[in-house]
C-alpha positions in Angstrom: 0.0 -0.1 -0.1 1.4 3.6 -1.2 0.8 5.6 2.3 1.5 8.8 0.4 -1.5 8.4 -1.7 -3.8 6.9 0.8 -6.7 8.8 2.1 -8.3 6.2 4.0 -8.6 6.6 8.1 -6.7 3.7 9.4 -8.0 4.2 12.7 -6.3 5.4 16.1 -2.8 3.8 17.0 -3.3 1.8 20.1 0.2 0.2 21.1 -1.3 -2.0 23.7 -3.2 -3.6 21.0 0.0 -4.6 19.1 0.9 -8.3 20.0 4.2 -9.0 21.2 5.1 -11.2 18.7 5.1 -8.4 16.0 8.7 -8.1 16.5 10.7 -5.5 14.6 14.3 -4.8 13.9 16.0 -3.6 17.0 17.6 -1.0 14.8 14.1 0.5 14.3 13.6 0.7 18.1 17.0 2.5 18.6 16.4 4.9 16.0 13.0 5.8 17.4 14.6 6.0 20.8 16.9 8.7 19.4 14.6 10.7 17.9 12.7 10.6 21.3 15.9 11.6 23.0 16.4 14.5 20.5 12.4 15.6 21.2 12.8 15.2 24.8 16.1 17.4 25.0 14.5 20.2 22.8 11.6 20.2 25.1 13.6 20.6 27.9 15.7 23.4 26.6 12.8 25.1 25.5 11.0 24.8 29.0 14.2 26.5 30.8 14.3 29.3 28.1 10.4 30.2 28.6 10.4 29.5 32.2 13.9 30.2 33.5 15.1 28.7 36.9 11.1 27.7 37.4 11.5 24.9 35.3 13.4 22.9 37.4 10.4 23.0 40.0 7.7 22.6 37.3 9.1 19.1 36.0 10.0 18.0 39.7 6.6 18.4 40.8 5.5 16.6 37.7 8.1 13.7 38.3 7.1 13.7 42.0 3.4 12.9 40.7 4.5 10.1 38.3 6.5 8.4 41.2 3.4 8.7 43.5 1.6 7.1 40.6 3.8 4.4 40.0 4.6 3.4 43.4 0.8 2.8 44.1 1.4 -0.6 42.6 4.4 -1.4 44.6 4.2 -3.1 48.1 4.0 -0.7 51.0 7.1 -0.9 53.7 8.6 1.1 56.3 12.0 -0.7 55.5 14.5 1.6 53.4 16.2 -1.2 51.9 12.8 -3.1 50.7 11.4 0.3 49.2 14.6 1.0 47.2 14.4 -2.3 45.8 10.7 -2.1 44.7 11.7 1.5 43.2 14.5 -0.1 41.5 12.6 -2.9 39.8 10.0 -0.5 38.6 12.7 2.1 37.3 14.5 -1.1 35.6 17.8 -0.9 33.8 17.0 2.5 32.2 17.8 4.3 35.5 20.2 1.9 37.3 21.6 2.7 40.6 22.9 1.3 43.7 23.6 2.4 47.3 27.2 4.2 47.6 29.0 4.8 51.0 32.4 6.5 51.6 35.4 3.8 52.3 35.5 5.0 56.3 31.5 4.3 56.7 30.1 1.3 58.4 26.4 1.5 56.9 25.1 2.5 53.7 22.1 4.0 55.5 23.1 6.7 58.2 20.0 7.4 60.9 20.0 10.9 62.5 17.0 11.6 65.0 13.9 11.5 63.0 15.5 10.7 59.3 17.4 8.4 57.3 20.2 9.2 54.6 21.3 6.9 51.9 23.6 7.8 48.7 22.4 6.7 45.6 24.9 6.2 42.6 22.8 6.4 39.5 25.3 4.9 36.6 23.0 3.9 33.4 20.6 6.7 33.1 18.7 7.5 30.1 18.2 11.2 31.3 22.1 11.4 31.3 22.1 10.0 28.1 19.5 12.3 26.6 21.5 15.3 27.8 24.9 13.9 26.3 23.1 13.1 23.0 21.5 16.6 22.6 24.5 18.5 23.9 22.4 20.0 27.0 23.9 20.4 30.7 22.9 18.0 33.6 21.0 19.5 36.4 18.4 20.6 34.2 14.6 20.1 34.0 15.2 16.4 33.0 17.3 15.5 35.6 14.6 17.1 38.0 11.9 14.7 36.4 13.9 11.6 37.5 14.5 13.5 41.2 10.9 14.2 41.5 10.0 10.4 40.6 12.5 9.1 43.1 11.1 11.1 45.9 7.7 10.5 44.8 7.9 6.7 44.8 9.6 6.7 48.2 7.0 8.8 49.6 4.4 6.6 48.2 5.9 3.2 49.1 7.1 4.6 52.9 4.6 7.1 53.7 7.4 9.6 54.9 8.7 12.9 53.4 11.5 12.8 51.0 14.2 14.9 49.7 17.0 14.2 46.9 20.0 16.3 46.7 22.6 16.4 44.4 26.1 15.4 45.5 27.9 15.2 41.9 27.1 14.9 38.3 29.2 13.4 35.6 29.7 12.0 32.5 29.6 8.3 33.8 27.5 8.7 37.0 25.4 10.8 39.3 25.5 10.9 43.1 22.7 11.8 45.3 21.7 11.8 48.9 18.0 10.7 49.8 16.8 11.9 52.8 13.7 10.5 54.3 11.7 11.9 57.3 9.7 9.8 59.6 6.5 11.3 60.8 4.2 10.7 57.6 4.1 13.3 54.9 
């Protein structure tokens, strides 16, 4: 069928109706991902130009809402280790992270009064790869989308108040400190 001359309405595309057996060449998916990465980078850059520094706050809140929504499907717990595992299962390999601690520190998790802190090392991150591909700096709106998502998911899973601080961003990994406060949200 010559699509250029087609006027027939082929209906609405619904990806959930496509059987898994459809297959496809992996290169097609990779090309589509790269186009999507460029699109997201352009959108992030435009949002920053229009909204200025407020863009990070807007996107953080959107990510936080996404994290809360995604975590509604996860098992609730008050165990930080289990919550991080649950979140890692949902985020998958697109946002691979591990707990990290300095060599002189005994435990990954530090307890202070009514809060816990854990350092997370994000290594294979689709956001960082998108920024590198589009030439945009880190710590911009796309990064804040992931920060918000992480905080929202932890808050929902553990019924706590969360915060994620940036310790370091780099081309191969980003180090962040997740702080949770007990006593509900």
